[in-house]
C-alpha positions, 0 to 999 in steps of 0.5 A: 640506544636499541636494545635488540642491537645489543641483545644481537651482538651478545648472541653473536659473541654467545655463538662464537663462544660456542662454536669455539669450545668446540672446533677446539674440542673437536667436535664438529668438522673444522670450520676452515676453508682449507677443508671445507673448499678440499674434496672428499679424498684431500679430506681424508688425508689432512692432519685436521688438528691445525685448522680445527685450532685455527678456526677455533681461536679465530671464532674466539677472538670473534666472540670476543669482538661481539662481547666488546660491542656490546660493552660498548654498546651499553656503556657509551664508551667510544674508546672500545671501538678503538680496541676492537679495530686494533682487535680485528687488525691482529685477527686477520694478521693471525688468520692470513699468517697461520693459513699460509703456515698450514 
């Protein structure tokens, strides 16, 4: 097993958790397509709170996914991969539904 892949997963999980916290605290720009593709005028008018919330949740789940992947690589527990797939599916459904709702 390559230790560099495990370290990469841990680094990506940490970055996702940090970005998630920053999104929930509304400290950076919302990392959301609706905000990023909006014109400067539209950005001034829009309520950014739902976009921060959505991005924070998705980044938090992404951090969980990379953490579980690192655990799987360390322990060799293959059942974790099925759990990761389920979490990814839930995250995709959440992202689509919350985008439509926003």
